[in-house]
C-alpha positions, 0 to 999 in steps of 0.5 A: 451237827454243829449247824443243828446246834447253831439253828437251835441256839438261834431259835432260843435266842430269838425267843428270849431277847434281852431288853435292848435287843427287843427295843432295837428289833422294834425299829429294825423289823419290817424294813423300817430303816432304808428299806433294809431287811434285818434278821435277828439271831442269825447263824453266820459261819460258826457264830450267831449274830444279833441282827443282820441285813444280808443284802447290805452285809451289815451286822448289828451287835448289842453288847452287855458288860461281858463284852468289854475288851473281849478278845473273842469278840475281836476274833469273831469280828475279824472273821465276819469282816473277812467275809465281807460284813460290816460290824456295828457294835452298840452297848445295851445302855446306848440302845435303851437310853439313846436309841435315836443315835443308834438308829442314825448310825445304822441308817448311815451304814445302810445308805453307805453300803452297796 
């Protein structure tokens, strides 16, 4: 039942992306960064991550102000890291105003991950 909820929720999130998520997805889709295939709003364990490259085990999270010093995010990140994922977090305004820097950090993660 929990899995069904996560699948439905992830579909809803894919259908209603934030402006920042939509902007980043434009650059991630179609294996545009180092030939890495990213999925968006993907369930992993009990969580839904914004973007993930399963092959490289890279997660990209786009955060709004509600995530500032959020203890739940720290717990979530610790669990994802324990599963072998690398978690990259960016603020919405970084994606909107400084996309080149965000893409470069993602690119470097793709290159430096097996």
